[in-house]
Every structure is written in structure tokens, then in C-alpha cells.
PyMOL Python script that loads the backbone (N, CA, C, O; Angstrom):
from pymol import cmd

cmd.read_pdbstr("""\
ATOM      1  N   MET A   1       0.841  -1.179   0.000  1.00  0.00           N
ATOM      2  CA  MET A   1       0.000   0.000   0.000  1.00  0.00           C
ATOM      3  C   MET A   1       0.891   1.248   0.000  1.00  0.00           C
ATOM      4  O   MET A   1       1.849   1.332   0.768  1.00  0.00           O
ATOM      5  N   GLN A   2       0.574   2.196  -0.848  1.00  0.00           N
ATOM      6  CA  GLN A   2       1.382   3.409  -0.973  1.00  0.00           C
ATOM      7  C   GLN A   2       0.802   4.508  -0.106  1.00  0.00           C
ATOM      8  O   GLN A   2      -0.397   4.783  -0.160  1.00  0.00           O
ATOM      9  N   GLU A   3       1.659   5.142   0.701  1.00  0.00           N
ATOM     10  CA  GLU A   3       1.225   6.264   1.538  1.00  0.00           C
ATOM     11  C   GLU A   3       1.371   7.558   0.776  1.00  0.00           C
ATOM     12  O   GLU A   3       2.348   7.766   0.057  1.00  0.00           O
ATOM     13  N   ILE A   4       0.385   8.430   0.941  1.00  0.00           N
ATOM     14  CA  ILE A   4       0.455   9.757   0.332  1.00  0.00           C
ATOM     15  C   ILE A   4       1.062  10.704   1.346  1.00  0.00           C
ATOM     16  O   ILE A   4       0.540  10.860   2.450  1.00  0.00           O
ATOM     17  N   GLN A   5       2.147  11.327   0.980  1.00  0.00           N
ATOM     18  CA  GLN A   5       2.842  12.255   1.865  1.00  0.00           C
ATOM     19  C   GLN A   5       2.118  13.592   1.891  1.00  0.00           C
ATOM     20  O   GLN A   5       1.942  14.226   0.850  1.00  0.00           O
ATOM     21  N   GLN A   6       1.703  14.016   3.060  1.00  0.00           N
ATOM     22  CA  GLN A   6       1.089  15.329   3.209  1.00  0.00           C
ATOM     23  C   GLN A   6       2.192  16.372   3.385  1.00  0.00           C
ATOM     24  O   GLN A   6       3.256  16.070   3.924  1.00  0.00           O
ATOM     25  N   GLY A   7       1.941  17.570   2.939  1.00  0.00           N
ATOM     26  CA  GLY A   7       2.898  18.641   3.072  1.00  0.00           C
ATOM     27  C   GLY A   7       2.876  19.237   4.459  1.00  0.00           C
ATOM     28  O   GLY A   7       2.219  18.737   5.372  1.00  0.00           O
ATOM     29  N   SER A   8       3.603  20.306   4.586  1.00  0.00           N
ATOM     30  CA  SER A   8       3.713  21.002   5.862  1.00  0.00           C
ATOM     31  C   SER A   8       3.397  22.476   5.627  1.00  0.00           C
ATOM     32  O   SER A   8       3.840  23.070   4.644  1.00  0.00           O
ATOM     33  N   HIS A   9       2.627  23.054   6.541  1.00  0.00           N
ATOM     34  CA  HIS A   9       2.238  24.456   6.405  1.00  0.00           C
ATOM     35  C   HIS A   9       1.910  24.999   7.795  1.00  0.00           C
ATOM     36  O   HIS A   9       1.265  24.323   8.597  1.00  0.00           O
ATOM     37  N   SER A  10       2.353  26.214   8.071  1.00  0.00           N
ATOM     38  CA  SER A  10       1.995  26.865   9.326  1.00  0.00           C
ATOM     39  C   SER A  10       1.855  28.359   9.089  1.00  0.00           C
ATOM     40  O   SER A  10       2.365  28.906   8.111  1.00  0.00           O
ATOM     41  N   LEU A  11       1.146  29.006  10.012  1.00  0.00           N
ATOM     42  CA  LEU A  11       1.049  30.461   9.944  1.00  0.00           C
ATOM     43  C   LEU A  11       1.034  31.031  11.346  1.00  0.00           C
ATOM     44  O   LEU A  11       0.591  30.386  12.296  1.00  0.00           O
ATOM     45  N   SER A  12       1.529  32.253  11.456  1.00  0.00           N
ATOM     46  CA  SER A  12       1.561  32.974  12.714  1.00  0.00           C
ATOM     47  C   SER A  12       1.112  34.402  12.434  1.00  0.00           C
ATOM     48  O   SER A  12       1.694  35.095  11.599  1.00  0.00           O
ATOM     49  N   LEU A  13       0.070  34.835  13.140  1.00  0.00           N
ATOM     50  CA  LEU A  13      -0.484  36.177  12.954  1.00  0.00           C
ATOM     51  C   LEU A  13      -0.270  36.983  14.220  1.00  0.00           C
ATOM     52  O   LEU A  13      -0.702  36.580  15.300  1.00  0.00           O
ATOM     53  N   GLU A  14       0.402  38.132  14.088  1.00  0.00           N
ATOM     54  CA  GLU A  14       0.683  38.993  15.231  1.00  0.00           C
ATOM     55  C   GLU A  14      -0.127  40.282  15.122  1.00  0.00           C
ATOM     56  O   GLU A  14       0.041  41.055  14.178  1.00  0.00           O
ATOM     57  N   ASN A  15      -1.007  40.505  16.099  1.00  0.00           N
ATOM     58  CA  ASN A  15      -1.788  41.742  16.206  1.00  0.00           C
ATOM     59  C   ASN A  15      -2.556  42.099  14.936  1.00  0.00           C
ATOM     60  O   ASN A  15      -2.829  43.271  14.681  1.00  0.00           O
ATOM     61  N   ARG A  16      -2.899  41.095  14.147  1.00  0.00           N
ATOM     62  CA  ARG A  16      -3.601  41.285  12.879  1.00  0.00           C
ATOM     63  C   ARG A  16      -2.869  42.240  11.943  1.00  0.00           C
ATOM     64  O   ARG A  16      -3.480  42.842  11.060  1.00  0.00           O
ATOM     65  N   LYS A  17      -1.560  42.376  12.139  1.00  0.00           N
ATOM     66  CA  LYS A  17      -0.745  43.289  11.325  1.00  0.00           C
ATOM     67  C   LYS A  17       0.374  42.572  10.573  1.00  0.00           C
ATOM     68  O   LYS A  17       0.755  42.999   9.483  1.00  0.00           O
ATOM     69  N   GLN A  18       0.901  41.494  11.137  1.00  0.00           N
ATOM     70  CA  GLN A  18       2.018  40.795  10.509  1.00  0.00           C
ATOM     71  C   GLN A  18       1.730  39.299  10.484  1.00  0.00           C
ATOM     72  O   GLN A  18       1.441  38.688  11.513  1.00  0.00           O
ATOM     73  N   LEU A  19       1.816  38.719   9.280  1.00  0.00           N
ATOM     74  CA  LEU A  19       1.521  37.309   9.069  1.00  0.00           C
ATOM     75  C   LEU A  19       2.768  36.617   8.528  1.00  0.00           C
ATOM     76  O   LEU A  19       3.359  37.054   7.541  1.00  0.00           O
ATOM     77  N   ARG A  20       3.156  35.535   9.188  1.00  0.00           N
ATOM     78  CA  ARG A  20       4.286  34.726   8.729  1.00  0.00           C
ATOM     79  C   ARG A  20       3.751  33.358   8.328  1.00  0.00           C
ATOM     80  O   ARG A  20       3.034  32.712   9.092  1.00  0.00           O
ATOM     81  N   LEU A  21       4.108  32.923   7.116  1.00  0.00           N
ATOM     82  CA  LEU A  21       3.635  31.657   6.580  1.00  0.00           C
ATOM     83  C   LEU A  21       4.812  30.773   6.199  1.00  0.00           C
ATOM     84  O   LEU A  21       5.862  31.269   5.794  1.00  0.00           O
ATOM     85  N   THR A  22       4.636  29.470   6.329  1.00  0.00           N
ATOM     86  CA  THR A  22       5.585  28.495   5.792  1.00  0.00           C
ATOM     87  C   THR A  22       4.803  27.522   4.924  1.00  0.00           C
ATOM     88  O   THR A  22       3.582  27.419   5.045  1.00  0.00           O
ATOM     89  N   GLY A  23       5.493  26.819   4.061  1.00  0.00           N
ATOM     90  CA  GLY A  23       4.847  25.854   3.186  1.00  0.00           C
ATOM     91  C   GLY A  23       4.182  26.475   1.978  1.00  0.00           C
ATOM     92  O   GLY A  23       3.313  25.851   1.369  1.00  0.00           O
ATOM     93  N   VAL A  24       4.567  27.691   1.613  1.00  0.00           N
ATOM     94  CA  VAL A  24       3.995  28.374   0.454  1.00  0.00           C
ATOM     95  C   VAL A  24       4.646  27.822  -0.811  1.00  0.00           C
ATOM     96  O   VAL A  24       5.871  27.762  -0.916  1.00  0.00           O
ATOM     97  N   THR A  25       3.811  27.421  -1.768  1.00  0.00           N
ATOM     98  CA  THR A  25       4.336  26.861  -3.018  1.00  0.00           C
ATOM     99  C   THR A  25       4.191  27.811  -4.201  1.00  0.00           C
ATOM    100  O   THR A  25       4.968  27.728  -5.152  1.00  0.00           O
ATOM    101  N   ASP A  26       3.204  28.716  -4.160  1.00  0.00           N
ATOM    102  CA  ASP A  26       2.974  29.613  -5.285  1.00  0.00           C
ATOM    103  C   ASP A  26       2.084  30.769  -4.842  1.00  0.00           C
ATOM    104  O   ASP A  26       1.237  30.607  -3.964  1.00  0.00           O
ATOM    105  N   ILE A  27       2.279  31.932  -5.452  1.00  0.00           N
ATOM    106  CA  ILE A  27       1.384  33.070  -5.245  1.00  0.00           C
ATOM    107  C   ILE A  27       0.661  33.298  -6.565  1.00  0.00           C
ATOM    108  O   ILE A  27       1.293  33.563  -7.588  1.00  0.00           O
ATOM    109  N   ASP A  28      -0.663  33.196  -6.540  1.00  0.00           N
ATOM    110  CA  ASP A  28      -1.455  33.352  -7.752  1.00  0.00           C
ATOM    111  C   ASP A  28      -1.642  34.820  -8.080  1.00  0.00           C
ATOM    112  O   ASP A  28      -1.411  35.239  -9.214  1.00  0.00           O
ATOM    113  N   SER A  29      -2.065  35.615  -7.085  1.00  0.00           N
ATOM    114  CA  SER A  29      -2.283  37.043  -7.316  1.00  0.00           C
ATOM    115  C   SER A  29      -2.198  37.781  -5.991  1.00  0.00           C
ATOM    116  O   SER A  29      -2.411  37.213  -4.920  1.00  0.00           O
ATOM    117  N   PHE A  30      -1.880  39.059  -6.098  1.00  0.00           N
ATOM    118  CA  PHE A  30      -1.868  39.885  -4.889  1.00  0.00           C
ATOM    119  C   PHE A  30      -2.033  41.343  -5.258  1.00  0.00           C
ATOM    120  O   PHE A  30      -1.571  41.798  -6.304  1.00  0.00           O
ATOM    121  N   ASP A  31      -2.702  42.063  -4.376  1.00  0.00           N
ATOM    122  CA  ASP A  31      -2.813  43.518  -4.448  1.00  0.00           C
ATOM    123  C   ASP A  31      -2.996  43.996  -3.015  1.00  0.00           C
ATOM    124  O   ASP A  31      -2.854  43.207  -2.081  1.00  0.00           O
ATOM    125  N   GLU A  32      -3.306  45.265  -2.827  1.00  0.00           N
ATOM    126  CA  GLU A  32      -3.411  45.806  -1.473  1.00  0.00           C
ATOM    127  C   GLU A  32      -4.633  45.293  -0.714  1.00  0.00           C
ATOM    128  O   GLU A  32      -4.720  45.472   0.500  1.00  0.00           O
ATOM    129  N   GLY A  33      -5.580  44.659  -1.411  1.00  0.00           N
ATOM    130  CA  GLY A  33      -6.801  44.186  -0.779  1.00  0.00           C
ATOM    131  C   GLY A  33      -6.874  42.694  -0.542  1.00  0.00           C
ATOM    132  O   GLY A  33      -7.585  42.246   0.358  1.00  0.00           O
ATOM    133  N   GLN A  34      -6.144  41.905  -1.343  1.00  0.00           N
ATOM    134  CA  GLN A  34      -6.179  40.463  -1.145  1.00  0.00           C
ATOM    135  C   GLN A  34      -4.976  39.777  -1.771  1.00  0.00           C
ATOM    136  O   GLN A  34      -4.368  40.275  -2.718  1.00  0.00           O
ATOM    137  N   ILE A  35      -4.654  38.623  -1.214  1.00  0.00           N
ATOM    138  CA  ILE A  35      -3.559  37.795  -1.710  1.00  0.00           C
ATOM    139  C   ILE A  35      -4.095  36.374  -1.824  1.00  0.00           C
ATOM    140  O   ILE A  35      -4.621  35.828  -0.855  1.00  0.00           O
ATOM    141  N   LEU A  36      -3.963  35.770  -3.008  1.00  0.00           N
ATOM    142  CA  LEU A  36      -4.344  34.379  -3.209  1.00  0.00           C
ATOM    143  C   LEU A  36      -3.064  33.592  -3.415  1.00  0.00           C
ATOM    144  O   LEU A  36      -2.291  33.863  -4.335  1.00  0.00           O
ATOM    145  N   LEU A  37      -2.847  32.605  -2.538  1.00  0.00           N
ATOM    146  CA  LEU A  37      -1.632  31.806  -2.645  1.00  0.00           C
ATOM    147  C   LEU A  37      -1.944  30.338  -2.432  1.00  0.00           C
ATOM    148  O   LEU A  37      -3.042  29.971  -2.015  1.00  0.00           O
ATOM    149  N   PHE A  38      -0.968  29.513  -2.723  1.00  0.00           N
ATOM    150  CA  PHE A  38      -1.102  28.072  -2.561  1.00  0.00           C
ATOM    151  C   PHE A  38      -0.042  27.583  -1.597  1.00  0.00           C
ATOM    152  O   PHE A  38       1.124  27.969  -1.677  1.00  0.00           O
ATOM    153  N   THR A  39      -0.469  26.729  -0.687  1.00  0.00           N
ATOM    154  CA  THR A  39       0.446  26.124   0.275  1.00  0.00           C
ATOM    155  C   THR A  39       0.538  24.636  -0.028  1.00  0.00           C
ATOM    156  O   THR A  39      -0.158  24.124  -0.904  1.00  0.00           O
ATOM    157  N   GLN A  40       1.390  23.961   0.694  1.00  0.00           N
ATOM    158  CA  GLN A  40       1.520  22.522   0.519  1.00  0.00           C
ATOM    159  C   GLN A  40       0.244  21.792   0.938  1.00  0.00           C
ATOM    160  O   GLN A  40       0.070  20.617   0.614  1.00  0.00           O
ATOM    161  N   LEU A  41      -0.650  22.478   1.654  1.00  0.00           N
ATOM    162  CA  LEU A  41      -1.904  21.870   2.087  1.00  0.00           C
ATOM    163  C   LEU A  41      -3.133  22.499   1.438  1.00  0.00           C
ATOM    164  O   LEU A  41      -4.248  22.306   1.923  1.00  0.00           O
ATOM    165  N   GLY A  42      -2.952  23.243   0.360  1.00  0.00           N
ATOM    166  CA  GLY A  42      -4.086  23.806  -0.368  1.00  0.00           C
ATOM    167  C   GLY A  42      -4.016  25.313  -0.511  1.00  0.00           C
ATOM    168  O   GLY A  42      -3.013  25.941  -0.172  1.00  0.00           O
ATOM    169  N   GLU A  43      -5.112  25.888  -1.024  1.00  0.00           N
ATOM    170  CA  GLU A  43      -5.135  27.323  -1.304  1.00  0.00           C
ATOM    171  C   GLU A  43      -5.495  28.131  -0.062  1.00  0.00           C
ATOM    172  O   GLU A  43      -6.184  27.647   0.835  1.00  0.00           O
ATOM    173  N   LEU A  44      -5.012  29.378  -0.031  1.00  0.00           N
ATOM    174  CA  LEU A  44      -5.277  30.288   1.079  1.00  0.00           C
ATOM    175  C   LEU A  44      -5.521  31.678   0.507  1.00  0.00           C
ATOM    176  O   LEU A  44      -4.727  32.178  -0.290  1.00  0.00           O
ATOM    177  N   LEU A  45      -6.629  32.302   0.919  1.00  0.00           N
ATOM    178  CA  LEU A  45      -6.964  33.660   0.517  1.00  0.00           C
ATOM    179  C   LEU A  45      -6.825  34.561   1.736  1.00  0.00           C
ATOM    180  O   LEU A  45      -7.424  34.302   2.780  1.00  0.00           O
ATOM    181  N   ILE A  46      -6.038  35.612   1.601  1.00  0.00           N
ATOM    182  CA  ILE A  46      -5.826  36.592   2.670  1.00  0.00           C
ATOM    183  C   ILE A  46      -6.474  37.884   2.208  1.00  0.00           C
ATOM    184  O   ILE A  46      -6.158  38.387   1.130  1.00  0.00           O
ATOM    185  N   LYS A  47      -7.388  38.433   3.021  1.00  0.00           N
ATOM    186  CA  LYS A  47      -8.040  39.696   2.683  1.00  0.00           C
ATOM    187  C   LYS A  47      -7.721  40.719   3.752  1.00  0.00           C
ATOM    188  O   LYS A  47      -7.528  40.387   4.922  1.00  0.00           O
ATOM    189  N   GLY A  48      -7.671  41.981   3.322  1.00  0.00           N
ATOM    190  CA  GLY A  48      -7.379  43.049   4.259  1.00  0.00           C
ATOM    191  C   GLY A  48      -7.245  44.376   3.552  1.00  0.00           C
ATOM    192  O   GLY A  48      -7.840  44.606   2.499  1.00  0.00           O
ATOM    193  N   LYS A  49      -6.450  45.249   4.153  1.00  0.00           N
ATOM    194  CA  LYS A  49      -6.230  46.593   3.620  1.00  0.00           C
ATOM    195  C   LYS A  49      -4.750  46.905   3.726  1.00  0.00           C
ATOM    196  O   LYS A  49      -4.109  46.558   4.718  1.00  0.00           O
ATOM    197  N   ASN A  50      -4.202  47.559   2.706  1.00  0.00           N
ATOM    198  CA  ASN A  50      -2.783  47.924   2.666  1.00  0.00           C
ATOM    199  C   ASN A  50      -1.871  46.705   2.848  1.00  0.00           C
ATOM    200  O   ASN A  50      -0.877  46.771   3.571  1.00  0.00           O
ATOM    201  N   LEU A  51      -2.214  45.599   2.190  1.00  0.00           N
ATOM    202  CA  LEU A  51      -1.412  44.382   2.304  1.00  0.00           C
ATOM    203  C   LEU A  51      -0.153  44.504   1.453  1.00  0.00           C
ATOM    204  O   LEU A  51      -0.195  44.965   0.313  1.00  0.00           O
ATOM    205  N   HIS A  52       0.962  44.081   2.032  1.00  0.00           N
ATOM    206  CA  HIS A  52       2.246  44.113   1.333  1.00  0.00           C
ATOM    207  C   HIS A  52       2.976  42.799   1.588  1.00  0.00           C
ATOM    208  O   HIS A  52       3.090  42.347   2.728  1.00  0.00           O
ATOM    209  N   VAL A  53       3.469  42.196   0.508  1.00  0.00           N
ATOM    210  CA  VAL A  53       4.319  41.013   0.639  1.00  0.00           C
ATOM    211  C   VAL A  53       5.725  41.528   0.889  1.00  0.00           C
ATOM    212  O   VAL A  53       6.339  42.125   0.004  1.00  0.00           O
ATOM    213  N   ASN A  54       6.244  41.296   2.109  1.00  0.00           N
ATOM    214  CA  ASN A  54       7.561  41.822   2.462  1.00  0.00           C
ATOM    215  C   ASN A  54       8.686  40.856   2.152  1.00  0.00           C
ATOM    216  O   ASN A  54       9.704  41.248   1.581  1.00  0.00           O
ATOM    217  N   GLU A  55       8.515  39.617   2.517  1.00  0.00           N
ATOM    218  CA  GLU A  55       9.574  38.637   2.292  1.00  0.00           C
ATOM    219  C   GLU A  55       8.983  37.395   1.659  1.00  0.00           C
ATOM    220  O   GLU A  55       7.925  36.918   2.069  1.00  0.00           O
ATOM    221  N   LEU A  56       9.678  36.872   0.650  1.00  0.00           N
ATOM    222  CA  LEU A  56       9.276  35.620   0.022  1.00  0.00           C
ATOM    223  C   LEU A  56      10.535  34.835  -0.275  1.00  0.00           C
ATOM    224  O   LEU A  56      11.427  35.321  -0.971  1.00  0.00           O
ATOM    225  N   SER A  57      10.610  33.621   0.251  1.00  0.00           N
ATOM    226  CA  SER A  57      11.732  32.742  -0.032  1.00  0.00           C
ATOM    227  C   SER A  57      11.212  31.521  -0.774  1.00  0.00           C
ATOM    228  O   SER A  57      10.504  30.690  -0.205  1.00  0.00           O
ATOM    229  N   VAL A  58      11.567  31.421  -2.041  1.00  0.00           N
ATOM    230  CA  VAL A  58      11.128  30.292  -2.855  1.00  0.00           C
ATOM    231  C   VAL A  58      11.749  28.997  -2.344  1.00  0.00           C
ATOM    232  O   VAL A  58      11.102  27.950  -2.357  1.00  0.00           O
ATOM    233  N   GLU A  59      12.992  29.062  -1.899  1.00  0.00           N
ATOM    234  CA  GLU A  59      13.694  27.865  -1.431  1.00  0.00           C
ATOM    235  C   GLU A  59      13.028  27.253  -0.198  1.00  0.00           C
ATOM    236  O   GLU A  59      12.814  26.042  -0.141  1.00  0.00           O
ATOM    237  N   SER A  60      12.701  28.092   0.787  1.00  0.00           N
ATOM    238  CA  SER A  60      12.135  27.579   2.031  1.00  0.00           C
ATOM    239  C   SER A  60      10.607  27.605   2.049  1.00  0.00           C
ATOM    240  O   SER A  60       9.998  26.968   2.908  1.00  0.00           O
ATOM    241  N   GLY A  61       9.973  28.329   1.116  1.00  0.00           N
ATOM    242  CA  GLY A  61       8.519  28.419   1.079  1.00  0.00           C
ATOM    243  C   GLY A  61       7.955  29.323   2.156  1.00  0.00           C
ATOM    244  O   GLY A  61       6.796  29.175   2.546  1.00  0.00           O
ATOM    245  N   SER A  62       8.763  30.265   2.646  1.00  0.00           N
ATOM    246  CA  SER A  62       8.281  31.173   3.692  1.00  0.00           C
ATOM    247  C   SER A  62       7.867  32.510   3.078  1.00  0.00           C
ATOM    248  O   SER A  62       8.410  32.947   2.064  1.00  0.00           O
ATOM    249  N   LEU A  63       6.888  33.145   3.725  1.00  0.00           N
ATOM    250  CA  LEU A  63       6.328  34.395   3.238  1.00  0.00           C
ATOM    251  C   LEU A  63       5.937  35.246   4.431  1.00  0.00           C
ATOM    252  O   LEU A  63       5.423  34.736   5.427  1.00  0.00           O
ATOM    253  N   THR A  64       6.185  36.563   4.325  1.00  0.00           N
ATOM    254  CA  THR A  64       5.758  37.509   5.354  1.00  0.00           C
ATOM    255  C   THR A  64       4.883  38.567   4.700  1.00  0.00           C
ATOM    256  O   THR A  64       5.242  39.148   3.676  1.00  0.00           O
ATOM    257  N   VAL A  65       3.722  38.805   5.315  1.00  0.00           N
ATOM    258  CA  VAL A  65       2.762  39.795   4.820  1.00  0.00           C
ATOM    259  C   VAL A  65       2.506  40.791   5.937  1.00  0.00           C
ATOM    260  O   VAL A  65       2.353  40.404   7.095  1.00  0.00           O
ATOM    261  N   GLU A  66       2.458  42.088   5.589  1.00  0.00           N
ATOM    262  CA  GLU A  66       2.111  43.126   6.556  1.00  0.00           C
ATOM    263  C   GLU A  66       0.936  43.928   6.033  1.00  0.00           C
ATOM    264  O   GLU A  66       0.744  44.043   4.823  1.00  0.00           O
ATOM    265  N   GLY A  67       0.145  44.484   6.949  1.00  0.00           N
ATOM    266  CA  GLY A  67      -1.015  45.295   6.612  1.00  0.00           C
ATOM    267  C   GLY A  67      -2.120  45.022   7.613  1.00  0.00           C
ATOM    268  O   GLY A  67      -1.897  44.372   8.634  1.00  0.00           O
ATOM    269  N   ASP A  68      -3.311  45.518   7.319  1.00  0.00           N
ATOM    270  CA  ASP A  68      -4.480  45.253   8.154  1.00  0.00           C
ATOM    271  C   ASP A  68      -5.119  43.960   7.657  1.00  0.00           C
ATOM    272  O   ASP A  68      -5.785  43.951   6.622  1.00  0.00           O
ATOM    273  N   ILE A  69      -4.920  42.882   8.383  1.00  0.00           N
ATOM    274  CA  ILE A  69      -5.395  41.575   7.947  1.00  0.00           C
ATOM    275  C   ILE A  69      -6.768  41.320   8.544  1.00  0.00           C
ATOM    276  O   ILE A  69      -6.940  41.339   9.762  1.00  0.00           O
ATOM    277  N   TRP A  70      -7.754  41.079   7.666  1.00  0.00           N
ATOM    278  CA  TRP A  70      -9.135  40.897   8.087  1.00  0.00           C
ATOM    279  C   TRP A  70      -9.574  39.445   8.026  1.00  0.00           C
ATOM    280  O   TRP A  70     -10.274  38.969   8.920  1.00  0.00           O
ATOM    281  N   THR A  71      -9.166  38.731   6.971  1.00  0.00           N
ATOM    282  CA  THR A  71      -9.672  37.380   6.752  1.00  0.00           C
ATOM    283  C   THR A  71      -8.571  36.452   6.263  1.00  0.00           C
ATOM    284  O   THR A  71      -7.763  36.820   5.411  1.00  0.00           O
ATOM    285  N   LEU A  72      -8.551  35.245   6.813  1.00  0.00           N
ATOM    286  CA  LEU A  72      -7.721  34.149   6.306  1.00  0.00           C
ATOM    287  C   LEU A  72      -8.703  33.042   5.952  1.00  0.00           C
ATOM    288  O   LEU A  72      -9.376  32.506   6.833  1.00  0.00           O
ATOM    289  N   SER A  73      -8.791  32.697   4.685  1.00  0.00           N
ATOM    290  CA  SER A  73      -9.787  31.732   4.235  1.00  0.00           C
ATOM    291  C   SER A  73      -9.118  30.631   3.422  1.00  0.00           C
ATOM    292  O   SER A  73      -8.500  30.887   2.389  1.00  0.00           O
ATOM    293  N   TYR A  74      -9.256  29.397   3.911  1.00  0.00           N
ATOM    294  CA  TYR A  74      -8.694  28.254   3.199  1.00  0.00           C
ATOM    295  C   TYR A  74      -9.691  27.719   2.191  1.00  0.00           C
ATOM    296  O   TYR A  74     -10.895  27.675   2.447  1.00  0.00           O
ATOM    297  N   GLY A  75      -9.176  27.312   1.043  1.00  0.00           N
ATOM    298  CA  GLY A  75      -9.995  26.708   0.002  1.00  0.00           C
ATOM    299  C   GLY A  75      -9.790  25.208   0.001  1.00  0.00           C
ATOM    300  O   GLY A  75      -9.552  24.595   1.041  1.00  0.00           O
ATOM    301  N   GLU A  76      -9.886  24.635  -1.172  1.00  0.00           N
ATOM    302  CA  GLU A  76      -9.767  23.191  -1.327  1.00  0.00           C
ATOM    303  C   GLU A  76      -8.440  22.688  -0.781  1.00  0.00           C
ATOM    304  O   GLU A  76      -7.378  23.231  -1.088  1.00  0.00           O
ATOM    305  N   LYS A  77      -8.516  21.655   0.021  1.00  0.00           N
ATOM    306  CA  LYS A  77      -7.316  21.117   0.645  1.00  0.00           C
ATOM    307  C   LYS A  77      -6.372  20.484  -0.372  1.00  0.00           C
ATOM    308  O   LYS A  77      -5.153  20.574  -0.225  1.00  0.00           O
ATOM    309  N   ASN A  78      -6.920  19.853  -1.388  1.00  0.00           N
ATOM    310  CA  ASN A  78      -6.085  19.157  -2.369  1.00  0.00           C
ATOM    311  C   ASN A  78      -5.678  20.033  -3.542  1.00  0.00           C
ATOM    312  O   ASN A  78      -4.973  19.576  -4.441  1.00  0.00           O
ATOM    313  N   ARG A  79      -6.108  21.271  -3.544  1.00  0.00           N
ATOM    314  CA  ARG A  79      -5.781  22.165  -4.655  1.00  0.00           C
ATOM    315  C   ARG A  79      -4.446  22.835  -4.375  1.00  0.00           C
ATOM    316  O   ARG A  79      -4.346  23.710  -3.515  1.00  0.00           O
ATOM    317  N   LYS A  80      -3.429  22.418  -5.104  1.00  0.00           N
ATOM    318  CA  LYS A  80      -2.080  22.901  -4.858  1.00  0.00           C
ATOM    319  C   LYS A  80      -1.504  23.680  -6.032  1.00  0.00           C
ATOM    320  O   LYS A  80      -0.379  24.174  -5.957  1.00  0.00           O
ATOM    321  N   ALA A  81      -2.252  23.792  -7.096  1.00  0.00           N
ATOM    322  CA  ALA A  81      -1.757  24.495  -8.277  1.00  0.00           C
ATOM    323  C   ALA A  81      -2.807  25.474  -8.758  1.00  0.00           C
ATOM    324  O   ALA A  81      -3.959  25.431  -8.326  1.00  0.00           O
ATOM    325  N   LYS A  82      -2.405  26.345  -9.644  1.00  0.00           N
ATOM    326  CA  LYS A  82      -3.317  27.350 -10.168  1.00  0.00           C
ATOM    327  C   LYS A  82      -4.441  26.693 -10.956  1.00  0.00           C
ATOM    328  O   LYS A  82      -4.256  25.643 -11.571  1.00  0.00           O
ATOM    329  N   ALA A  83      -5.602  27.323 -10.928  1.00  0.00           N
ATOM    330  CA  ALA A  83      -6.739  26.858 -11.724  1.00  0.00           C
ATOM    331  C   ALA A  83      -6.508  27.221 -13.178  1.00  0.00           C
ATOM    332  O   ALA A  83      -5.794  28.174 -13.490  1.00  0.00           O
ATOM    333  N   SER A  84      -7.108  26.466 -14.042  1.00  0.00           N
ATOM    334  CA  SER A  84      -6.987  26.776 -15.462  1.00  0.00           C
ATOM    335  C   SER A  84      -7.718  28.069 -15.767  1.00  0.00           C
ATOM    336  O   SER A  84      -8.558  28.514 -14.984  1.00  0.00           O
ATOM    337  N   LEU A  85      -7.408  28.661 -16.878  1.00  0.00           N
ATOM    338  CA  LEU A  85      -8.026  29.920 -17.287  1.00  0.00           C
ATOM    339  C   LEU A  85      -9.533  29.765 -17.396  1.00  0.00           C
ATOM    340  O   LEU A  85     -10.270  30.685 -17.042  1.00  0.00           O
ATOM    341  N   ILE A  86     -10.004  28.631 -17.874  1.00  0.00           N
ATOM    342  CA  ILE A  86     -11.444  28.390 -18.004  1.00  0.00           C
ATOM    343  C   ILE A  86     -12.104  28.355 -16.646  1.00  0.00           C
ATOM    344  O   ILE A  86     -13.165  28.952 -16.464  1.00  0.00           O
ATOM    345  N   LYS A  87     -11.498  27.662 -15.675  1.00  0.00           N
ATOM    346  CA  LYS A  87     -12.074  27.602 -14.326  1.00  0.00           C
ATOM    347  C   LYS A  87     -12.124  28.982 -13.696  1.00  0.00           C
ATOM    348  O   LYS A  87     -13.095  29.322 -13.021  1.00  0.00           O
ATOM    349  N   LYS A  88     -11.080  29.784 -13.911  1.00  0.00           N
ATOM    350  CA  LYS A  88     -11.059  31.141 -13.337  1.00  0.00           C
ATOM    351  C   LYS A  88     -12.175  31.996 -13.920  1.00  0.00           C
ATOM    352  O   LYS A  88     -12.756  32.821 -13.215  1.00  0.00           O
ATOM    353  N   ALA A  89     -12.481  31.806 -15.205  1.00  0.00           N
ATOM    354  CA  ALA A  89     -13.507  32.614 -15.865  1.00  0.00           C
ATOM    355  C   ALA A  89     -14.887  32.357 -15.273  1.00  0.00           C
ATOM    356  O   ALA A  89     -15.736  33.249 -15.286  1.00  0.00           O
ATOM    357  N   PHE A  90     -15.126  31.150 -14.751  1.00  0.00           N
ATOM    358  CA  PHE A  90     -16.445  30.799 -14.227  1.00  0.00           C
ATOM    359  C   PHE A  90     -16.528  30.849 -12.715  1.00  0.00           C
ATOM    360  O   PHE A  90     -17.511  30.367 -12.152  1.00  0.00           O
ATOM    361  N   ARG A  91     -15.547  31.408 -12.034  1.00  0.00           N
ATOM    362  CA  ARG A  91     -15.574  31.565 -10.571  1.00  0.00           C
ATOM    363  C   ARG A  91     -16.541  32.613 -10.163  1.00  0.00           C
ATOM    364  O   ARG A  91     -16.695  32.880  -8.971  1.00  0.00           O
TER     365      ARG A  91
END
""", "prot")
cmd.dss("prot")
cmd.show_as("cartoon", "prot")
cmd.util.cbc("prot")
cmd.orient("prot")
């Protein structure tokens, strides 16, 4: 029987102003109001105001975001890659 290896992902939010993430595999889009990214455990949508991506390490998969963070919303657990253009059009 083959075991499926699950990834690793964590986040730390300080005073709703600074967010540290690990296990980030890709950033789909970002602006001052929202950031859509993918972690080893699925998609994550960050919403807020004046959001800025300060640090991103592709090698370690770590990311730091600063701003007024309002919402952290996880999407599909098994979705680890960007949606196709057709799927995005019908969202």
C-alpha cells in the first residue's frame, strides 16, 4: 500500500498586522486588498487593507505579509496548483 505524503504548512499572525507563513508553493495574485496563494496543504486567501508582501523565499517556502489583515480563508485542501483559465472565468 502506498502512503500519500502530506505537506507542511503553518502560519503565525501577530496583532492582525504581521503574518508569517511556511509551506507556500505559489502566489497566484496579490494587491493591497487580497492575496491568493497556494500552500503545501491547499489554497489560502488573505483579505485586508494595505497588504504588502515583504519577504518571500522560494527555497524555504516562507512568506511575510504586513497590513491590516481581516480574513484568512482556506480553500480546497487538495488544490495545490493554479486553476486553469477556463475555471477562473467561471468563478
